[in-house]
C-alpha positions in Angstrom: -0.1 0.1 0.1 3.0 2.2 0.3 3.5 2.3 -3.8 0.0 3.0 -3.8 0.6 6.3 -1.4 3.6 7.1 -3.7 1.3 6.8 -7.0 -1.3 8.9 -5.4 1.2 11.8 -4.6 2.8 11.5 -8.2 -1.1 11.6 -9.7 -1.8 14.7 -7.6 1.4 16.2 -8.7 0.9 15.3 -12.4 -2.9 16.7 -12.0 -1.6 20.1 -10.6 1.2 20.7 -13.2 -1.7 20.2 -15.7 -0.4 16.8 -17.2 -3.5 14.9 -17.2 -2.5 12.0 -19.1 0.3 11.2 -16.7 -2.0 11.7 -13.9 -4.8 9.5 -15.1 -2.2 6.9 -15.9 -1.5 7.1 -12.2 -4.8 6.7 -10.8 -5.5 3.8 -13.2 -2.5 2.2 -11.5 -3.6 2.9 -7.7 -7.2 1.8 -8.9 -5.5 -1.5 -10.2 -3.6 -1.9 -7.0 -6.6 -1.2 -4.9 -8.6 -4.0 -6.8 -5.7 -6.3 -6.4 -5.0 -5.8 -3.0 -8.8 -5.8 -1.6 -11.2 -8.8 -2.0 -13.9 -6.0 -1.2 -14.5 -2.7 -2.9 -12.7 -0.6 -0.1 -13.3 3.3 0.3 -10.2 4.2 -1.4 -11.6 2.9 -4.8 -14.1 5.7 -4.8 -11.5 8.2 -4.4 -9.4 6.6 -7.4 -12.7 6.3 -9.4 -13.7 10.1 -8.6 -10.1 11.3 -9.4 -10.2 9.5 -12.7 -13.6 10.5 -13.7 -12.8 14.2 -13.2 -9.7 13.7 -15.3 -11.4 12.0 -18.0 -13.9 14.7 -18.1 -11.1 17.6 -18.5 -9.5 15.6 -20.9 -12.4 14.9 -23.4 -12.6 18.6 -24.7 -8.9 18.5 -25.2 -8.8 15.4 -27.1 -11.7 16.7 -29.3 -9.5 19.7 -30.0 -6.8 17.7 -31.0 -8.7 15.6 -33.6 -10.4 18.8 -34.9 -6.8 20.2 -35.8 
């Protein structure tokens, strides 16, 4: 779980720097570790999913701009 905590910290740093794709990759890794380590849905899974959804919503307009150029 220490690795999960370090990955969360990296994800937040990337998010604050505006690197949403790296942040999303980190949060996806956190979610993967949490699901692997807990046999039941753990409250921290909700946190990871919240971040993943938030970042995905911010990335959607950026990706549509890239496709139109």
